[in-house]
N, C-alpha and C positions, 0 to 999 in steps of 0.2 A: 523403443521410445516410451515407454510406460513410467518411467522415472521422472520424479519432479525435481525441483532445486533444493539445494541445501540452504535451508533458513540461516539468516545472518541475525542471531540475535543474542542478547546479553539482559543480564537483570538491570532492572532500574533505568532504561533509556529513557530519553525524552519522547521520541516518538518510532512508532514502528509502522512502517507502510506496509500496507497488506494489498498485493495484488489480487485480481480473480484466480488466475491460474497462469501457470508459464506459457509463454509461446514455444513453438516448434524449434526455433533458433536458440532462443534462451535456453531450453532444455539438452539441447544438443552440445551447444559450448559450456553448459554448465556454470552460468552466469545470469543473474537477473537482470532484466530489460537489455537484452543484448542486439535486439534487432536494430538494423541502421536507423529505421525510420521511427524509434521510439524517442520520445522526448525526455523521459524521466532524469537521466543524467544533467541535461541542460537546464531543465526544470527546477532542479534541485538546488543547483548553482544560482541561478537568476533570483531564486527566492531568497538564498541567504543561508541555507542548510550548510553547503560546502564553498571554500574559498576559491576553488577551480572546478572545471567539469571533471567529474571522475568518469574513468572509461569502465565498461560494464567487466572487464577482467578485473577491475581491481574494486568490485562490489563488496569485498570484505572489510575495505578501509572505511566504510561508512560508520563503521561501529565508535571509531574515533571522534566522531561528530557527533555522538549522543544518538544517533540512528539505528534501526534495524530493518530487515526486509523480511517478507514471507509471503505466502500465497495461502488462499483461503482453500482452494483446491487443488490437489499435487498434479493431477493428471495434465499434460501438455496438450494443447489443442492449437490450430490454426487460428480460430476464432473463439472468443469466450462465449458466443451464443451457441456453442456446441455442445456447453454443458447442461445437463439436466436439472430441475429443482430437487430430485433425488440425491445427486452428487453434493448439494449444499446441504442437504438434511443429513446424509451419512457423514459428514465431518464436523457437523456445528459444535458436538459436544467435547471432541478431541482439539480443535481450533481454540475454543473457549477457554479451555485447560492450559493449553500452551500460551495463550495470551496471560492468563492468570499468573503463570509460573515466572513469566518474564516481567511482568507487573511495569509496563511502561506509564508514563504520564499520558500520552496519547496514542490510540490506534487509530491510522488513517488510512480508510478505505479507498482503495483508487478505482473510483465508478461507483455508481449507486447499485448496481447489479451483485458486487461481491456483499454489501451490507444488506440488501434487500434479501439475497438469497440466504442469510444467516438469520436475519430478524423475522423475515415473513410479511416484512412492512413494504406497501406498495408506494406510498406517497412520502418521498423522502426529499430534504432541500440540501443543498450545497452547504458546506460548513460543520460548525460545532452544532453536535445534536444535544438534544435534552436529557438522553438517556448514556449509562455508562454500557460498556462492555469489558466483563471480568474485570471491573475496577478502574479501568482506564477511561478517559474521556474519549468520544467517539468523534472523528471527525471525517467528512466526504470530501474528497477532491475529485476534480475531474480525472479519467482514465487518460495517461499521457502517450497513449499508442498513436501512432501515426495514422491508425485508422479513425479515430476519434476527430473528426472535421468540425465538430461544434466548438471546438476550442482552439485558437491559435496559441503559440508559444508565449506571447504577452499576456494571454489571459490565464494560460496554466500557471505562468510565474505570479501572477497577482494572486490567484488563489491558494496557490502553495504558500506564500508570502503572509498570508494571513494566519497560517498555522504555525510557520517559523516565529512570528511575532508573538504570537499567545505563547510558544513553548519557550521562548526568552523571557518574555516580561512575567511570565508566571500566571497567567490566567488562570480564574480560577475553574475548578473541575466540577462539572454538574453535579448535584446530589442523586 
């Protein structure tokens, strides 16, 4: 079970959603956010990114909506807190190169831990960040995992909707 998930990326996407790392079930099934308790697909729909709730087995279809998927760390774990700071350091350069190659408008980190692990910053706010990452505007969204009890579905949808509106309206990317 050491294998990660295949990236769902293309050039010039509007948004690339970056999970921290795959869960064990997602890695076993070979599809992003495959866990029954994960709210990612419902949240994307409620926020406006997709016209219907996409099933995890159809995760490749996200490309037709101008969005992509990847994970910062490829190693699957039961919980994201099982990752070490060294794992984020080890993948930082390669991950930045991956984002630079596909050149999305926005890179949306799902949870503060994913971006904190790459940037080394401890104090992060939700939403649009002042800096860019590999040329893309950085947006930090709450993690949609069912284990994230700090946000209910409505709160997740509202946070993701802000990014959706910015990506549709063409909000300015920070310098």
